[in-house]
C-alpha positions in Angstrom: 160.3 25.7 -5.4 161.2 28.8 -7.4 159.4 32.1 -7.6 158.4 31.4 -11.2 157.1 27.9 -10.5 159.7 26.1 -12.6 160.7 22.5 -12.6 164.1 22.0 -10.9 166.7 19.4 -11.7 169.4 17.5 -9.8 172.1 14.9 -11.0 173.9 12.6 -8.6 177.0 10.5 -9.6 180.7 10.1 -9.0 182.8 13.1 -10.0 186.0 14.9 -9.2 184.1 17.2 -6.9 180.5 17.8 -6.1 178.2 20.5 -4.7 178.7 19.4 -1.1 182.2 17.9 -1.3 185.5 19.2 -2.7 187.1 15.8 -3.4 186.1 13.0 -5.7 183.2 10.7 -4.7 179.5 10.2 -5.0 177.6 13.5 -4.6 175.2 15.9 -6.2 177.3 17.2 -9.1 174.8 19.5 -10.8 171.5 21.2 -9.9 169.1 24.0 -10.8 169.9 27.4 -9.3 166.7 27.6 -7.3 166.8 24.1 -5.8 167.4 24.3 -2.1 170.5 22.5 -0.8 168.7 21.5 2.3 165.9 19.9 0.3 168.6 18.0 -1.7 170.3 16.6 1.3 167.1 15.8 3.3 164.8 14.6 0.5 166.7 13.7 -2.7 169.9 12.1 -1.4 168.1 9.2 0.3 166.8 8.2 -3.1 170.2 8.6 -4.9 170.8 4.8 -4.9 171.1 2.0 -7.4 171.9 -1.6 -6.7 172.6 -3.7 -9.8 170.8 -7.1 -10.1 172.5 -9.9 -8.3 172.3 -12.1 -11.4 174.1 -9.5 -13.6 176.8 -8.8 -11.0 177.6 -12.4 -10.5 178.2 -13.0 -14.2 180.1 -9.7 -14.6 177.8 -8.3 -17.2 179.4 -5.4 -19.1 176.5 -4.5 -21.4 174.9 -1.5 -19.7 171.7 -1.8 -21.6 170.9 -5.1 -19.8 170.8 -3.4 -16.4 167.3 -2.3 -15.6 166.7 1.4 -14.9 164.7 2.6 -11.9 161.9 5.1 -12.0 161.0 6.5 -8.6 158.0 8.9 -8.1 156.7 10.3 -4.8 155.3 13.4 -3.2 157.5 15.0 -0.5 156.1 16.3 2.8 156.8 19.8 1.6 154.4 19.3 -1.3 156.8 18.9 -4.3 156.5 16.0 -6.7 159.8 14.2 -7.2 160.4 12.1 -10.4 163.7 10.3 -10.3 165.5 8.0 -12.7 168.5 5.9 -11.7 170.8 3.7 -13.9 174.0 1.7 -13.7 176.4 4.0 -15.5 179.5 1.8 -15.8 183.0 3.3 -15.3 183.4 6.8 -13.8 185.6 9.6 -15.0 188.7 7.6 -13.9 187.7 4.6 -16.0 188.6 2.4 -13.0 185.4 2.3 -10.9 181.8 1.6 -11.7 179.3 4.2 -10.8 175.6 5.1 -10.9 173.8 8.1 -12.2 170.5 9.5 -10.7 168.7 12.3 -12.5 165.7 13.8 -10.6 163.1 16.4 -11.4 161.4 18.4 -8.7 157.9 19.6 -9.8 156.5 22.5 -7.8 153.0 22.4 -6.3 151.6 24.7 -8.9 152.4 22.3 -11.7 152.1 18.8 -10.1 148.3 18.4 -10.6 148.7 18.0 -14.3 151.2 15.1 -13.7 148.8 13.3 -11.4 146.1 13.4 -14.0 148.3 12.4 -16.9 150.1 9.1 -16.0 152.2 9.2 -19.2 153.8 12.4 -17.9 155.3 10.3 -15.1 156.0 7.0 -16.8 157.2 8.0 -20.3 159.4 11.0 -19.8 162.0 11.4 -22.6 164.5 13.7 -21.1 166.3 11.7 -18.3 170.1 12.1 -18.6 172.3 9.0 -18.7 175.7 10.8 -18.7 177.3 13.7 -17.0 179.9 16.1 -18.3 182.5 17.1 -15.7 182.4 20.7 -14.6 178.8 21.5 -15.5 177.3 22.2 -12.1 174.2 24.2 -13.1 171.1 22.7 -14.7 168.3 24.7 -16.3 164.9 25.2 -14.8 162.1 23.9 -17.0 158.5 24.8 -17.7 157.5 21.3 -18.8 158.7 17.8 -19.4 158.3 16.0 -22.7 156.9 12.5 -22.7 155.7 9.8 -25.1 152.2 8.4 -25.3 151.5 5.2 -23.5 150.8 1.8 -25.1 147.4 0.9 -26.5 144.9 -1.1 -24.5 145.7 -4.1 -26.6 149.4 -3.8 -25.7 148.5 -3.4 -22.1 146.4 -6.6 -22.1 149.2 -8.5 -23.8 151.6 -7.3 -21.1 149.2 -8.5 -18.4 148.9 -11.9 -20.1 152.7 -12.1 -20.5 153.3 -11.3 -16.8 150.6 -13.7 -15.7 148.4 -11.0 -14.1 144.9 -12.3 -14.2 141.7 -10.3 -13.5 141.6 -11.5 -9.9 145.3 -10.8 -9.4 145.0 -7.3 -10.9 142.1 -6.4 -8.6 144.1 -7.7 -5.7 147.0 -5.6 -6.7 144.8 -2.5 -7.0 143.1 -3.2 -3.6 146.5 -3.7 -2.0 147.8 -0.3 -3.4 144.6 1.4 -2.2 145.0 0.1 1.3 148.7 0.8 1.3 148.1 4.5 0.5 145.7 4.6 3.5 148.1 2.8 5.9 151.8 2.1 6.5 151.8 -1.2 4.6 154.0 -1.7 1.6 153.4 -3.6 -1.6 156.3 -5.7 -3.0 156.0 -7.2 -6.5 158.4 -9.7 -8.0 157.6 -10.3 -11.7 158.2 -13.5 -13.5 160.3 -12.0 -16.2 163.9 -11.6 -17.3 165.9 -9.5 -14.9 166.8 -7.0 -17.6 163.1 -6.6 -18.4 162.1 -6.0 -14.7 161.9 -2.3 -14.8 160.2 -2.0 -18.2 157.5 -4.5 -17.4 157.2 -3.1 -13.9 156.5 0.4 -15.3 153.9 -0.9 -17.7 152.1 -2.7 -14.8 152.4 0.3 -12.4 151.1 2.6 -15.1 148.0 0.6 -15.5 147.4 0.5 -11.8 148.2 4.2 -11.5 145.5 5.0 -14.0 143.0 3.2 -11.8 143.8 5.2 -8.8 141.5 8.1 -7.8 143.2 11.5 -8.0 143.4 12.0 -4.3 145.2 8.7 -4.0 147.6 9.5 -6.8 148.7 12.5 -4.8 149.7 10.2 -2.0 151.0 7.2 -4.0 154.8 6.6 -4.3 156.5 3.8 -6.3 159.8 2.4 -7.6 160.0 0.4 -10.8 163.1 -1.5 -9.7 164.8 -2.4 -6.5 167.3 -5.2 -6.0 165.4 -6.4 -2.9 162.4 -5.5 -0.6 163.2 -2.4 1.3 160.9 -0.1 3.2 161.3 3.5 2.3 159.5 6.6 3.3 156.9 7.9 0.7 157.2 4.6 -1.3 154.0 2.4 -1.3 154.7 -0.1 -4.2 158.1 -1.5 -5.2 159.0 -3.8 -8.1 161.8 -6.0 -6.8 164.3 -8.4 -8.4 163.1 -11.9 -9.1 164.2 -14.2 -6.4 164.8 -11.5 -3.8 161.7 -12.3 -1.8 162.7 -15.1 0.6 160.2 -17.6 1.7 159.3 -17.2 5.4 160.8 -13.7 5.7 159.0 -12.5 8.9 159.9 -8.9 8.2 157.3 -8.9 5.3 154.4 -10.4 7.2 152.6 -7.1 7.6 153.1 -6.1 4.0 151.5 -7.2 0.8 153.8 -9.5 -1.2 153.1 -10.6 -4.7 155.7 -13.2 -5.7 154.7 -14.2 -9.2 157.6 -16.5 -9.9 156.8 -18.6 -6.8 153.0 -18.1 -6.8 152.8 -16.4 -3.3 150.1 -13.8 -3.0 148.2 -12.2 -0.1 144.6 -13.2 0.7 142.8 -10.0 -0.3 139.1 -9.8 -1.2 139.1 -6.7 -3.4 135.5 -5.5 -2.8 135.4 -6.4 0.9 138.3 -4.4 2.3 137.9 -3.1 5.9 135.6 -0.1 6.1 137.1 3.2 6.9 134.3 5.5 5.6 131.1 6.2 7.4 129.1 4.0 5.0 129.5 0.3 5.2 131.0 -1.6 2.3 128.2 -2.5 -0.1 127.4 -5.6 -2.0 127.5 -5.8 -5.8 130.3 -4.6 -8.1 133.1 -2.7 -6.2 135.7 -0.2 -7.4 138.3 -2.9 -8.4 135.6 -4.5 -10.6 134.9 -1.1 -12.2 138.6 -0.5 -12.8 139.1 -3.9 -14.5 136.0 -3.3 -16.7 137.5 0.0 -17.8 140.8 -1.7 -18.8 139.0 -4.3 -20.8 136.8 -1.7 -22.6 139.7 0.6 -23.1 137.7 3.4 -21.4 139.0 5.8 -18.8 137.7 6.3 -15.3 137.8 10.1 -15.4 134.0 10.5 -15.1 133.9 8.2 -12.1 136.8 10.0 -10.5 135.0 13.3 -11.0 131.9 11.8 -9.4 133.9 10.5 -6.4 135.8 13.7 -6.1 132.5 15.6 -5.8 131.2 13.2 -3.2 134.3 13.2 -1.1 135.1 16.9 -1.4 134.4 17.7 2.2 135.3 14.4 3.8 138.4 13.8 5.9 141.6 12.2 4.6 140.6 8.8 6.0 137.4 8.7 4.0 139.1 10.0 0.8 141.6 7.2 1.0 139.2 4.4 2.0 138.7 1.5 -0.4 135.2 0.9 1.2 134.2 4.5 0.3 135.2 3.9 -3.4 133.3 0.6 -3.4 130.2 2.5 -2.2 130.7 5.3 -4.7 131.1 2.8 -7.5 127.7 1.4 -6.7 126.1 4.9 -6.7 127.9 5.8 -10.0 126.6 2.7 -11.7 123.0 3.6 -10.5 123.5 7.1 -11.9 124.6 5.5 -15.2 121.3 3.6 -15.3 122.2 0.2 -13.8 118.7 -0.8 -12.6 119.9 -4.1 -11.3 122.1 -2.5 -8.7 119.3 -0.2 -7.5 116.5 -2.8 -7.4 118.3 -5.2 -5.3 119.3 -2.7 -2.7 117.0 0.4 -2.8 117.2 1.4 0.8 121.0 1.2 0.9 121.4 3.1 -2.3 119.2 5.9 -1.1 120.9 6.0 2.3 124.3 6.0 0.6 123.4 9.0 -1.5 122.1 10.9 1.5 125.3 10.1 3.5 127.3 12.4 1.2 124.9 15.3 1.4 124.6 18.0 4.0 122.8 21.4 4.2 126.1 23.1 3.6 127.3 21.1 0.6 124.1 20.1 -1.2 124.5 22.9 -3.7 128.1 21.9 -4.4 127.1 18.3 -5.1 124.5 18.5 -7.8 125.1 15.1 -9.2 124.3 13.4 -5.8 121.3 15.7 -5.1 119.9 15.0 -8.5 120.4 11.3 -8.1 118.5 11.3 -4.8 115.3 12.9 -6.3 115.4 10.8 -9.4 115.2 7.7 -7.2 112.3 9.2 -5.1 110.4 10.1 -8.2 110.9 6.6 -9.5 109.2 5.2 -6.4 106.4 7.8 -6.4 105.5 6.8 -9.9 104.4 3.4 -8.6 101.9 4.7 -5.9 99.0 4.5 -8.3 99.4 0.7 -8.2 99.1 0.7 -4.3 102.8 0.4 -4.0 104.7 1.9 -1.1 108.4 1.7 -0.3 109.7 0.2 2.9 109.7 2.2 6.1 113.5 2.3 6.0 113.3 3.9 2.6 110.8 6.5 3.8 112.9 7.2 6.9 115.8 8.0 4.5 113.5 10.3 2.6 112.7 12.1 5.9 116.3 12.6 6.6 116.6 14.6 3.5 114.8 17.4 5.3 117.9 18.3 7.3 119.6 18.8 4.0 117.2 20.4 1.6 114.6 21.7 4.0 110.8 21.5 3.6 110.0 20.8 0.0 106.5 20.3 -1.4 107.6 17.2 -3.3 108.9 15.7 -0.1 105.7 16.3 1.9 103.5 15.1 -0.9 105.5 12.0 -1.5 105.6 11.1 2.2 101.8 11.5 2.6 101.1 9.3 -0.5 103.5 6.6 0.7 101.9 6.7 4.3 98.4 6.4 2.9 99.3 3.5 0.7 101.0 1.7 3.5 98.0 2.2 5.8 95.3 1.4 3.2 96.8 -1.3 1.0 99.4 -3.0 3.2 97.7 -2.5 6.6 101.1 -1.8 8.0 100.3 0.4 11.0 103.6 -0.3 12.7 105.5 0.7 9.7 103.4 3.9 9.4 104.1 4.8 13.0 107.8 4.2 12.5 107.8 6.6 9.6 105.9 9.3 11.6 108.2 8.8 14.5 111.2 9.4 12.2 109.7 12.8 11.3 109.6 14.0 14.9 113.2 15.3 15.0 112.3 17.5 12.0 109.5 19.5 13.7 108.5 21.6 10.7 108.2 18.6 8.5 106.3 16.6 11.1 103.8 19.4 11.7 103.2 20.0 8.0 102.6 16.3 7.3 100.4 15.8 10.3 98.2 18.9 9.8 97.6 18.0 6.2 96.6 14.5 7.2 94.3 15.7 10.0 92.5 18.0 7.5 92.0 15.1 5.2 89.3 12.9 6.8 90.3 9.6 5.1 93.9 10.0 6.3 93.3 11.5 9.8 92.9 8.0 11.4 96.6 7.5 10.6 97.5 10.3 13.0 95.0 9.1 15.6 96.5 5.7 15.6 100.0 7.1 15.9 98.9 9.3 18.9 97.4 6.2 20.6 100.6 4.3 20.1 102.6 7.1 21.7 100.2 7.4 24.6 100.3 3.7 25.3 104.0 3.9 25.8 103.6 6.3 28.7 104.3 4.4 32.0 104.0 7.3 34.5 102.1 10.5 34.9 105.2 12.4 34.1 105.6 10.6 30.8 101.9 11.3 30.0 102.5 15.0 30.7 105.5 14.8 28.4 103.3 13.3 25.8 100.8 16.2 26.1 103.7 18.6 25.8 104.9 16.9 22.7 101.6 17.4 20.9 101.3 21.0 22.1 104.7 21.8 20.7 104.5 19.8 17.5 100.9 19.7 16.4 98.4 21.0 19.1 95.5 20.6 16.6 95.8 16.9 17.1 94.5 17.3 20.7 91.3 18.9 19.6 90.2 15.6 18.1 87.9 13.5 20.3 89.7 10.2 19.8 93.0 11.7 21.0 91.4 13.3 24.0 89.7 10.1 25.0 93.1 8.3 24.8 94.7 10.7 27.2 91.8 10.6 29.7 91.8 6.8 29.7 95.5 6.6 30.1 95.5 9.1 33.0 92.9 7.0 34.8 94.9 3.8 34.1 98.1 5.2 35.4 96.6 6.7 38.6 94.7 3.5 39.3 97.9 1.5 39.7 100.2 4.3 41.0 101.0 4.0 44.7 101.7 7.7 44.7 98.5 8.6 42.9 97.9 11.7 45.0 101.3 13.2 44.1 100.8 12.1 40.4 97.3 13.8 40.3 98.7 16.9 41.9 101.5 17.1 39.3 98.9 16.7 36.5 96.8 19.5 38.0 99.7 21.9 38.2 100.7 21.0 34.7 97.2 21.7 33.4 96.9 24.9 35.3 100.0 26.2 33.5 98.6 25.2 30.2 95.2 26.8 31.1 96.9 30.1 31.5 98.1 30.2 27.9 96.6 33.0 25.9 96.8 31.5 22.4 93.6 30.9 20.5 94.1 27.2 20.3 94.9 26.9 24.0 91.5 28.5 24.8 89.9 25.8 22.6 91.6 23.1 24.7 90.4 24.4 28.1 87.4 22.2 28.2 89.7 19.2 27.5 92.0 20.3 30.3 89.1 20.5 32.8 87.8 17.1 31.9 91.2 15.5 32.2 91.8 17.1 35.6 88.3 16.1 36.9 88.7 12.5 35.8 92.1 12.3 37.4 90.7 13.6 40.7 87.8 11.2 40.6 90.2 8.4 40.2 92.0 9.5 43.4 88.8 9.6 45.3 87.9 6.1 44.2 91.0 4.7 45.8 91.5 6.9 48.8 91.1 5.3 52.3 90.1 7.9 54.9 91.1 5.5 57.7 94.6 5.1 56.5 95.4 8.4 54.9 98.7 10.0 56.1 99.3 13.7 56.9 101.5 14.0 53.9 98.8 12.5 51.6 96.1 14.8 53.0 98.4 17.8 52.5 99.0 16.6 49.0 95.3 16.5 48.3 94.9 20.2 49.2 94.7 21.1 45.5 91.5 19.1 45.1 89.9 19.8 48.5 89.5 23.6 48.3 86.2 25.5 48.1 86.6 25.5 44.4 86.2 21.7 44.2 82.4 21.7 44.3 82.4 20.4 40.7 84.3 17.3 41.9 82.1 16.8 44.9 79.0 16.9 42.8 80.4 14.4 40.4 81.1 11.8 43.1 78.8 9.0 44.3 77.3 9.3 47.8 79.9 7.3 49.7 82.9 9.0 48.1 81.1 12.3 48.5 81.0 11.8 52.3 84.7 10.9 52.4 85.4 14.0 50.3 83.7 16.3 52.7 85.5 14.7 55.7 88.8 15.1 54.0 88.0 18.6 52.9 87.2 19.7 56.5 90.3 18.0 57.9 92.5 19.6 55.3 90.9 23.0 56.0 91.4 22.7 59.8 95.0 21.6 59.5 96.0 24.2 57.0 94.2 27.2 58.5 96.3 29.9 60.2 95.7 31.0 63.8 93.6 34.0 62.8 91.1 31.7 61.2 90.1 29.8 64.4 86.7 31.2 64.6 86.0 30.1 61.1 87.3 26.7 61.9 85.0 26.2 64.9 82.1 27.4 62.7 83.0 24.7 60.2 83.0 22.1 63.0 79.5 23.3 64.1 78.2 22.7 60.7 79.0 19.0 60.8 76.6 16.3 61.8 77.5 14.3 64.9 78.5 11.3 62.9 80.6 13.4 60.6 82.2 15.1 63.5 83.1 11.8 65.1 84.7 10.6 61.9 86.6 13.8 61.5 88.0 13.8 65.1 89.1 10.2 64.8 90.9 11.2 61.6 92.5 14.3 63.2 93.7 12.3 66.2 95.3 9.8 64.0 96.9 12.5 61.7 98.2 14.5 64.7 99.6 11.7 66.8 103.1 12.3 65.5 102.8 16.1 65.6 102.8 17.1 69.3 104.4 20.5 68.8 103.4 24.1 69.7 102.3 25.0 66.2 99.9 22.0 66.3 98.4 22.6 69.7 95.3 24.4 68.3 94.8 21.5 65.8 94.8 19.1 68.7 92.0 21.1 70.3 89.9 20.7 67.1 90.3 16.9 67.5 88.5 17.0 70.9 85.9 19.7 70.1 82.4 19.1 71.4 79.5 21.1 70.2 78.1 23.4 73.0 74.6 23.5 74.3 74.1 26.9 72.8 74.9 27.9 69.2 78.5 29.3 69.1 79.5 27.6 72.4 82.7 25.7 72.4 83.3 22.7 74.6 86.1 20.2 74.6 86.8 16.7 75.9 89.6 18.1 78.1 90.5 15.0 80.0 90.7 12.9 76.9 92.8 15.6 75.2 95.4 15.7 78.0 95.6 11.9 78.1 96.1 12.0 74.2 98.9 14.5 74.5 100.5 12.5 77.3 100.4 9.3 75.3 101.6 10.8 72.0 104.3 13.0 73.5 107.9 11.9 73.2 108.8 13.6 76.5 106.8 14.6 79.6 107.9 18.2 79.1 105.7 18.3 76.0 102.6 17.9 78.2 103.7 20.8 80.4 104.4 22.9 77.3 100.8 22.1 76.2 99.5 23.2 79.5 101.4 26.5 79.4 100.0 27.1 75.9 96.5 26.3 77.1 96.8 29.1 79.7 96.8 31.6 76.8 94.3 29.8 74.5 91.1 31.8 74.5 88.8 28.8 74.1 90.1 27.3 77.3 89.4 30.5 79.3 86.4 32.4 80.6 85.6 35.9 79.5 87.7 37.1 82.5 90.7 35.2 81.2 90.5 32.6 84.0 90.6 28.9 83.5 87.4 27.2 82.6 85.9 24.7 85.1 86.2 21.8 82.6 89.8 22.5 81.8 90.7 22.9 85.5 89.0 19.6 86.3 91.0 17.9 83.5 94.3 19.3 84.8 93.5 18.2 88.4 92.6 14.8 87.2 95.7 14.5 85.1 98.1 15.3 87.9 96.2 13.1 90.4 95.8 10.0 88.1 98.4 10.1 85.3 101.3 12.3 86.5 101.1 12.2 90.3 104.0 13.9 92.1 105.2 15.7 89.1 104.6 19.1 90.7 107.2 18.2 93.5 109.9 18.2 90.8 111.7 21.5 90.8 112.0 21.8 87.0 108.4 20.9 86.4 107.2 23.3 89.1 109.3 26.1 87.8 108.0 25.6 84.2 104.4 25.5 85.2 104.7 28.4 87.7 106.1 30.5 84.9 102.7 30.7 83.2 101.4 34.3 83.2 97.8 33.2 84.0 97.2 33.5 87.8 94.2 31.2 87.6 96.4 28.4 86.3 99.1 29.1 88.9 96.5 28.8 91.7 95.3 25.4 90.3 98.9 24.2 90.4 99.4 25.4 93.9 96.3 23.6 95.1 97.3 20.4 93.4 100.8 20.6 94.9 99.4 21.2 98.4 96.9 18.4 98.1 99.8 16.0 97.2 102.2 17.3 100.0 102.9 15.9 103.6 99.9 15.9 105.9 101.7 17.9 108.6 102.7 20.6 106.1 99.2 20.5 104.7 97.9 21.0 108.3 100.3 23.8 109.1 99.6 25.7 105.9 95.8 25.4 106.5 96.2 26.6 110.3 99.0 29.0 109.8 97.0 32.1 110.9 96.4 30.6 114.4 99.7 28.9 114.8 101.9 31.9 114.2 101.1 33.9 117.4 101.4 30.7 119.5 104.8 30.0 118.0 106.0 33.5 118.9 104.9 33.0 122.5 106.7 29.6 122.8 109.9 31.1 121.4 109.8 34.0 123.9 109.4 31.7 126.9 112.3 29.5 125.7 114.5 32.5 125.3 113.8 33.8 128.8 114.4 30.4 130.3 117.8 30.1 128.6 118.9 33.5 129.9 118.0 32.6 133.4 120.0 29.5 133.4 123.0 31.3 132.1 122.8 33.9 134.8 122.6 31.4 137.5 125.8 29.7 136.4 127.7 32.9 136.1 126.8 34.2 139.6 126.7 31.3 142.0 129.3 28.8 141.0 132.7 28.9 142.9 135.9 29.5 140.9 138.6 26.9 140.3 142.3 27.6 141.3 144.3 29.1 138.5 147.9 28.3 137.7 149.9 31.0 136.2 153.3 31.1 134.4 156.0 32.5 136.7 157.4 35.2 134.4 154.2 35.8 132.4 156.3 35.4 129.3 157.9 32.5 127.5 158.4 29.0 128.8 156.0 26.3 129.6 154.6 25.1 132.9 154.1 21.5 133.7 150.6 20.3 133.7 149.0 19.8 137.0 147.3 16.6 137.9 143.8 16.3 139.0 142.0 13.9 141.1 140.1 12.1 138.4 140.9 10.6 135.1 139.5 11.6 131.7 138.3 8.2 131.0 136.1 8.2 134.0 134.7 11.6 133.7 136.3 13.0 136.8 138.0 16.4 137.3 141.6 16.8 136.1 143.9 18.6 133.9 144.6 17.6 130.3 148.2 17.7 128.9 147.3 18.2 125.2 146.2 21.8 125.4 142.7 20.8 124.6 139.9 20.9 127.1 136.3 20.1 127.1 133.5 20.7 129.5 131.6 17.8 131.1 128.2 18.3 132.6 129.2 16.0 135.5 131.9 18.3 136.9 134.8 16.2 135.9 137.3 15.9 133.1 135.9 13.7 130.4 137.3 11.9 127.4 136.7 13.0 123.9 133.0 13.4 123.2 132.0 12.7 126.9 130.4 15.3 129.2 132.4 16.9 132.0 133.8 20.2 133.3 137.2 21.7 133.7 139.3 24.8 133.5 142.1 26.1 131.3 144.7 28.8 131.9 145.3 31.2 129.0 149.1 31.7 128.5 148.7 35.3 127.4 146.4 36.6 130.2 146.8 34.1 133.0 143.1 33.9 133.3 141.5 30.6 134.0 138.5 29.9 131.8 135.7 27.7 132.9 132.9 26.3 130.9 130.6 23.4 130.5 129.2 21.5 127.6 126.6 19.0 127.3 127.6 17.5 124.0 131.1 18.5 123.2 132.8 17.0 120.1 136.5 17.0 119.4 137.8 19.3 116.6 140.1 18.2 113.9 142.6 21.0 114.5 143.4 20.5 118.2 140.8 23.1 119.2 137.4 22.7 120.5 134.3 24.8 120.9 130.9 24.5 122.3 127.7 24.9 120.6 124.8 24.5 123.0 126.2 25.5 126.4 127.9 28.6 127.8 131.6 29.0 128.4 134.6 31.2 128.0 137.0 30.7 125.1 140.6 30.0 125.7 141.9 33.0 123.9 140.6 35.5 126.3 137.7 36.5 124.1 134.1 35.7 124.5 131.0 35.9 122.6 127.9 33.9 121.6 126.9 32.5 118.2 123.5 31.2 117.9 123.2 30.3 121.5 123.5 32.1 124.7 127.1 32.1 126.1 130.5 33.3 125.4 132.2 32.3 122.1 135.8 32.0 121.2 135.8 35.1 119.0 134.7 37.6 121.5 131.2 38.0 120.2 128.0 37.1 121.8 124.6 35.9 120.7 121.5 34.3 122.0 119.9 30.9 121.3 117.3 28.8 122.9 119.8 27.3 125.2 122.6 28.8 127.3 126.2 27.9 128.0 129.7 29.0 127.9 131.7 28.2 124.8 135.1 26.5 125.2 138.0 26.2 122.9 138.8 22.6 123.5 137.1 19.3 123.3 138.5 17.7 126.4 138.0 18.7 130.0 141.0 19.7 132.1 143.4 22.5 132.8 146.1 23.1 130.2 148.8 25.6 129.5 149.1 27.2 126.1 152.6 28.0 125.0 
């Protein structure tokens, strides 16, 4: 509080004026110079209260000595220790009003620890003021506070007897205070004593309880020796209240601890079974409240236990330091340290585990009492091994955990090996031994050291072998077995050099592969795993290579025992590539005859399917080496494996499936027809067959030396299109795809097939086209001359029809003339709809009927004549002729594809002659 670390003072009462007010009233009237005003207002003023007992007020008691004083002690949030004393002071300076006086000391952080460790310095201070002299506003700063010695143990016991506080009730009070410090609960105590004696007796009881509190709890504990009624206050844990102030059924106190001695109401607290808040569970046996009571009876202090607990909890969090269960546990360890054999013998494992729970690698040197206690207990057990004794596996696992704290110690390794040997030899507890070894695994250095020493000691080595077997048995998959191999390679690879361990791994591998539906993949993963280990350059890895080879060979033998060549899938065959290479002769030689045959068939199939295009010659040489029966089996397998793989990259593999050995060595022959039928049946779309055919046009083994199609392949193609895909070549897309092949010999085959499947007339014409072409030219020429002759005749010898002209030669419109016949009958006449048509019968015909007629052009006045043999009406009111001659109505003439005059003024020649007309009806019409 002050630079010098002095004890500050403050007095609160009624005066003419105070520090914070200029008129009379209750206020701080005096203080030390360095005491902060803000601290006074915020921290001290809330405790400047005193309420006289109800009993004394009611009777108007004037004897001030009968009013109990109030001692209040707490530690503020800012760290200062506050020691306050309040009294009923009688009349104030006016003599007319009663007042109170509160005198408080504020102990700085630098001095407060001595007060915590000396309870009399709190409870028996001599220098509290009971009066105040007006005008003295400054109080001195102090270095120390004088206090009296406390009562003797006999006086304390008499006080407890007088207050009715039994052993059980005292332990309950202590447990309640311990829990109150760790929580927000309050402890309210109403003593069965005279009201004037409430505070004095209360201070005696609180002083005894305070001495039983560990130091860390004293720093948190706050109390008041007198309060007129229960009242929750910040920083106050325990409060002595006026007798009769605790009302029965008061629900506001349900969550607190209430000790009402006059009425016999107490909380249901089991002192040594409070809720655990520390990492270790609450232990059985004597707890901390029992130890505290024993110290009171014996008149001994608890300072040594507090030092032990403080060492143990030094690096724990606040929750653990304030936990009753933690102190119960530490009490047990303290009693064991002090030689209490009964506590240890009844709970060895828990005692050792509790000791270890407070030790870490970082704090073991700062906690010598606990470290020493741990090893004294281990040595105690080791002394009994000569009698065949061994501790429980739980005890040994706790010993193993010490490795993470103290590292590898010779005493630890030696003790563990002795205990393991005794358990294996005398108690025949293999399961317990395995559990202990398993507990060492997380501590790799310890595990390796113990295992190697046991392996080098022949009588003890079987313990390691049994443990390895137990671990191997747990492996349920090949991956787990590989993990197990990795475990031993990393932790103690020397164990794998032993024959028993190797046999365990081989047997387990065969067992797992025998029941694994994916045994090929499992064996492949094992092979890859062992290959990686085989590459290791360490000396010990080289010694294990023979084991790796044997394990791999046994795994592959197991696969061959279960493989079914008639049902193997492409994926499975591909997965077996690791064991079907040329390096696998060792495997082949180790197999029985039947499995050896299957092996060679699978090996050949794998080689053919995996070989690249530049290895085709080697593939066919391999096929030539097979016996006929072997070749048949292989081709059946290939056809089954390739049925779902009709793709360009697989076409050559399909050829292997239909290979037939030639008559001469090195000759290649194929079952072409069956191959095309196979492709057709397995293809998902007909286009895949045509893609295969186009590919075959470039495949050297389907061609002669001149790069032309072989006779066998040609015959198969012809047979395919005649029997299985007849008419496909008539489809434009198919024809375009097949004609796109760059091989002329294949194109010729397709041409021949298409012609053979075409119309007989076209087939005849194509075959006789050399003779028929000159004859056709002659016929066309004769027809052309005939047409020209007919046209000339009509032009020169037929009489003209009279022409009607428009009078002015300009605008206006003439009336249509009438003819002697009607259009419906096909006679001659004039049409009124400006449309004309020619009739081959010389008369005016209806639409679409033959006839003849004339038309006058409005522009030139020229009458046009024409004839048609098959005129059709136009949709636009105009007509024209197509097979006969005629003159168009627009004064222009010409011919299109036929001989005659067309409406556009152009001419042309066709096989027939005639004059084109511009109308579709026969008759004479005038055009506007």
